[in-house]
C-alpha positions, 0 to 999 in steps of 0.5 A, a space after each residue: 361486083 363479081 370478081 374476075 375469073 380466074 380470081 387470083 385470091 381464090 382458095 387453092 387446096 394443097 395436097 390430095 386429101 380433102 380436109 374436113 370442113 369443120 375445124 378442130 378447135 383446142 384451147 392452149 396455154 397462153 402464148 402457145 398459139 403465137 409460138 406454134 404460128 412461128 413454125 414454118 408450115 405448122 398446119 401441115 405438120 400439126 395435121 401429120 402429128 395428129 394423124 400419127 397420134 390417132 393411128 398409134 392410139 387406135 393400134 394400141 387400143 386393139 391390143 
């Protein structure tokens, strides 16, 4: 049975930048995943920190 349109459960992207369809997966120490998920808006904050970290690394690499 097809879903009604507009579907209230349809994914709605946030932001202007498309995300990579392949997720980045990282093993973390036990319990860290649960602690991170308690941070409000944790995915957006983590994406920002990762981008900042990579840009800093690329800048320092060129020196």
